[in-house]
N, C-alpha and C positions, 0 to 999 in steps of 0.2 A: 114882776109883771109876768102873766102866764105865757106860756107860748104862742097858744094861741092868740091872746093879745098883741104880742108881739108881730106876728104872721099880719095882723089885721091893721095894722100901726105901719110896717113896711111898705105893705101892698100901697096904703094910701100914700104915704109919701113919696114913694115912686112915682105915683101916678103925678103929684104935686111937682116935682122934679121935672119929668120930660114932660109933660101932656101929651094930649093926642096928637101931637107934631111930631114926635120921633117914630117917623114910619120908615126913613131910611134905613136901611142896614149896614150896617159896618161890619165887614169881616175881620175878623179880630182871630189870634189864635194862640193859644193859655196851652203850655206844656206845664205836664202836671209833675211831681218829684217822683212818680213809680207811677208802673201798671194801676188799672184803673182798678178801684178798691174801694171797701167800705165806708176806709177811713178817708176818702176824697168824696165821700155821698154827697154834702150840701150842695159841691157844685152842680155835680150831672141833676140834683133833684132842680136844680135852677135850670137848666139847661132843656131837663124833660117836660118841665111846667110853664117854660116859656118865656119866666122870668127877665131873661138877658135879653131877647126880641121884645119886650114889651117898652123897653127903655133903646132901643135901635140898636143892638150889637146882634150880628150872625156868628158867634160865637163858635169856634172850633176848639174842641179840646182835643191837644195831642199827648197821647200816656207816656210817661217816663220808663225809666227802668234800670239797668244796674250798669249799663256803658252809656247813658243818656243824662248830660248834666244842664239842667234848664237855667243855670249863670250864665253859662258858654253859649246857650242860642238866644237868649236876650240878646249877650252882647254884641253878640255874632248879625245881631240884625234878622236870623230865623225865624221869633216869634218875638211877639207884642208885649207878651204878660207872661210870667215865670214862676211857679211856684217853689219856693227852696222850702227845704226841711227846717231849716234853723235861721234867725236874725242874724248870722255873722256875715252871710252874701253880701247883703248891702256893703259892710264895713270895708271889704276886700275889694268890693267892685270901684268905690270911691277911690281906695288906695292905690288901685291898677288904672286909676283914668277913667273911669264909666260912671258917671253920676247917676244914681239911681235910688228910689223909694221904695220901702215897705211899705201898703198902704191897708193891709188890713191880716190879722193871724187868727187863723179859724182855729187853732190850737194854744191853749195858755201854755202848755208847759211839751214838750217834746215827749213821744210816747217811746223813741230808740229806744234799744234794748240791747247790751249783750249777753246771750245766753251758752252756757258750761251744762256737761253730762252732770245728773244729779252725783254722778261718785267721781268726776272729775275733782274733789279736792281742792276747789278754786271759790272763796267763802267771800272774795272782795275784789275790786278793781287793781289795787296792788298786787293781789296774786297772779293776775294775767302778764304780768310783765315779762318780758322774753320769750312770750308764749304766741304762736303763730295766731290771728285773729283774723275771719274771714271778712272782709269791709266792700262796698260799692264803691265805685268810685265817686260817686258826688259826696260820699261821706270825708274823704281826704281832706276836702273844703269845709266841713261842715264841725261834725264832734270831735273827728280827730285828733286833730292840734291842740285842742285841751284836754284831751285826754294824754298826751303824747309830753304837753308840758307839767301838765298834774301828778302826772303817774308816773312819768319815767319810762312812758313806751319808745319804740322806736318804729321805724318806715319799714325795719326791715321782718316785724313781725306779721308787714300787712299782706293776706293772700286776697285773691279775689273772690266776690261772693258773688255769683250766677244767679242768686234768688231761688235756685232750689235747694234741699238741706238734705239731700242724698249725699255730699259728703259729709255734713256734719254727724247725719246718722254711723255714717259708716267709720267713725273716728269718735271714740270716747274722750280723747284728749282735744277733740275742736272746739273753737270758740269763735261762735259768730253772729252780727250784726241781726237786728229785726223788731219788730214791731211786737209793744205788748199787747195787741190787738189781735195778734197770728200767730208768729211763730212760735211760743210756747205753748200753744194750744193745738198745733200738728204734732209737735215733737211730743209733749205727753201721751198723745195718740198712740203716736207711732213706739214710744220708749216705754210705755204702758208706767211711769212714774212722769213729774213734774222735773222739768228742766231746773238749774241755778236759772234765775234773773235778775240780772243787775239794770235797772235805770235809767239811762243818762242823765234824766232831772236829779237823780240823787248826788250824782257824784261832784253837784257844785256847778251843776254846769246849768245856767236859768235862761237860756233861750226860750221863747215865741216858735213854737211851730207851725206846719202849714201855712206859712209867709207868703203871702202875694205880693211878688216883686216888680215894678213897673218903670221903667226907664224915665230921666227927669225930661227926657225931649217929647214924651209923649203927652206927658204931666201937662208941660207947656204950651205943647201946640192943640192936643185935644182932650182937655182936661173931663170934657161931658161924658168920655168914651171911658174915662178911668171912674166917674162918679157912678157911672152906668154900671161898670163891670161889679164895683164893691158893692152898690144896694143890690145889685140881683144877688150877689153869694151872699150877703150876709143875709138877706130874706129864707135861698134857699137853705143856707145853714139852720135858721129855724125853725123852717119847714119841713126840715129833713127831721130834726129831733123830737116833733111832733108824731110824725111818722113815717119813715122812712122808705117806704113801698114803692115810691116813683123812683129815687134813686138807687135802689138798689136794682130795680129794673133795668136801669142804664148802664148802671155797672156792669149787670151779666150781662147784658149784650154785648159791652166793650171786649168785655176780657172772662170768656167762660166759664174759666174755671173757678169761678167766684159761685160757690154754691149757695144755696140760700141758709144752712148753718154756717157756713163760713163768714158770710154778710153779717149773719144775727150776732155771732161771738164776738164778731169785731166792734158791732156797734153797740152793744153791750158793755164790751172793754173800755170803750171811750168814756162812756156814762161812770163805769165803776171807778175809770181811774181819774175823775175832772179831770181828763184830757181839753174838752171842751168848755162845758159850764165850770162857772166857779164861783165866788162870791161876785167879783168884779163883773163877770159877763151879766147876774142876774140883776145890775144895776146899769150898765153901760151898757148889754146887748152882747150877742155874740160875736168873735170875731175883734171885739175891745185891743186895743193896746192902750200905755202909756209912756209918758217920758219918766217917771220913775223906773219903770224897769229899763226899757232901753239903758237909760245913763248906768244904773247898776249893774246889767249885762255889761256894756263898754267895759265898765271900770273892772270886770274882772277878766277879761280878756284881757285889756291892758297889763292887768298883775301878771299875767301868765307869758306874757312877752307876745302874745299872738296878734294883735290889732298896735297900731304906730301910738304913742301917748300924743297925748295934746290934739288928736283927732276931734273936730266938731261933731259929735254922735247925733247931733239932732239934724243933719244932712242925711243921716242914714234912712230917715221912715217922716212920714206926715202921720197928721191926725185929719187932718184937711176933708179928705172924703169919707172917712171911716165915720166920724162924729157928724156929718152931716144925713147920714146914713142912719145912723141908728137914733140922730136927735142928741145924740152926749151934750 
């Protein structure tokens, strides 16, 4: 099914679900996993085009950053909806006593990378053992525990990543986190040649990315608000992939560091790396999730001792809103 057909179908579904009666605007805050950027463009596209308003949400998008943990904000009640960079968050939240569920995943695999200098001698994740690695605070509860267990990393290797590349560029031995859509391009421009890039998705870490997480209390109390958010977000991502102009404009207003060139490179990289669109999304629509993927990822984390064995992994997510939004 083509993107334009998806947009038409999603718009019609939204009207069918909400009808003309959805006039009361419920204020909801959605915190993202990083500063506004093209990698979040589908959500901003939906906001810019009024898709959330159409089904009754006055959505506020709050930017994340290197020292902001969306999971902590969600658990603390500061926001109603959080964006996690990985699926693991809901496993950890449940095991800590806070029931929450993933309701959609814009990325079918994580765009997260670790990046080293071209002459660093680092050729694999194993070669990074014992070396300082700059990561953001949110990564400590995301992919870091997996790498620590799988490759023998230790917390003593962690250095703070502030979102700036100056420290990396100044030290040829530096390793830092990034996104395949952004930092490699910036490093290539600064260094004159491409850095060594290691996709976290290639490490055995099979998480979804850009995972929308909602507390169980909101799902129980106001399921129509959750349905509206998922419906509009799926529609926004589908529309964004067809023409990202509106999303680019909204992202640039929120974070003026995003030049047209940076956003276009990120957008093209998402498509080249099959981060958003896969065979599954061509069948089931953007944002899709499956029982099989959730089970497989849980079992991989359990084998590494990152999550408790015997945990009911089905409690970490729901397909209820997503399937209704896409007609899967």
